[in-house]
N, C-alpha and C positions, 0 to 999 in steps of 0.2 A: 505494499501497500502504499502511497506519496503520499505525504504532510505538508501542506505550506501552510505558513502562519504570514497573515496579513494585517498591519497594523491598520486600523480605522479612526481617524482624528471624530472625537468627538468635541461637542462643545463643552467648552469648558478647557483645564489641562489635561483632564486625564485620556489616557491612549485606549480605546478597546480593541482588544485582539480579537481576533477571528482567525479561528483556525478552520481549515478546508481541507478534508481528506477526503480523496482521489480511489476508490479500490480500483484491484485491479479486476480484468474485465474473468470472469468465472469461462471455463470451455463448459458447454452443456457436454455431459456424458450422457450419451446413448445407452440402453439396454443393448448390452450384448447378447446376441441370438446361440442359446447353447445347441451347439452344435453334436444334436445324439443321432446315434447310428440305430439303424433298422434291428430289431434280433433277430438271429438267425432262426434257419429254420428248425434247425438240432434246439436252439434257444425254449422255440414257443412247444415244439414236441417234449422236452425234457418237462416246462414251466406246463402241460396236460397232465404228463402224469403224474404228476407232483400233486396237481387239483382231484384228477380221477382217485386216487388211494387215500387224498386226505378225505375224497368225500363217501370211498366207500367205508371209510375206517369211523365216519360219524353214523352212517348209516346202520354198522353193526353195535356199536358203542349206544346208539338212540334205542336198537331193539334191545337189546339185553336190560337197559332202564326199564323200558316200559312192559317187561315181563317182569324183572321184579316188582313196578309198581301195582302189575296183577296179583301178584305171587302175596304180596303184602295188603292189599287188599281182602280175599280169599280166602286168604288162611284164619282157622278162628286158634284163640293161644295155646288151644294144651295141643292141636293135635298138626304140627310142626316138629319136623328134629332136624337137625344137623350136623353133617356127618362130614368130619376131614380126615383126608385119609395121605399120608403119604408115600415116597415111591419105594418105601420099602415094604409097607403093607401096614405098619401102624395106623391105627385110625383112632376119630377120640367123635363120640356123639351125647350129646344134649338133647334134653325137648325142657330144658327152660324158657320159658316164652320172654322172659326179661333178655335171656345171652338173644336168644333169636331175632330178638326185635331190636337191642342194640347191632347187633349185625347187618341186619336189611338197611338201618338207617347208614351204618357207614358202609356199604355197597353202594348204595343210593349216592352219598356223599361222596361216594370214587366217580364214579360214570357220571355225577352233575360237572366235576371239577374236570376229566379227560373230556368231556364231548364241548365242552367251553372251552379248552387249551384246541381243539379240532378244531373248532370256528372259528377264533384266530387265528391261527393258519391261515384257514381257507380265507379266511378277509384279506389278509397280506397279500396273498398270493394275487386277489381277485385285485386288489388296487393294483400292487405293481401291475399285472394284465392291462388294466383302464388307463391306468399312467402313461402305459409306452402307446395306446390306442389312442392317445390324445397326443404323443410325439408326433407321431405319426401322421395326424387327420391334419397338424398344423403348419 
């Protein structure tokens, strides 16, 4: 910036000082258009495969959660048995309504969390795909 001081005479013996500031002209910056490459066919196929696999997993988890919900609604508190077996053939059985209720609730929460995670991944993949479509169209 350039500054200059000029003394301007006023009435009487006082002198008034006027400062003039001249700003340098600013260069207008134009937004640069980002050059984005169009996704290759291989990249599109990979993304489509990921979306398909996530969709299948979502369907499977939703089906299991619905089956669990039906069981929870249909079972009476005294007519269900939980059996846990390991690979060595050892097993544990319980007919406790409280234990079964807690187990069903735990499974429901696990399915809900897994479904939510898959949905977030699917949304992310679709957002990337849509962003690429907008770039291509522009």
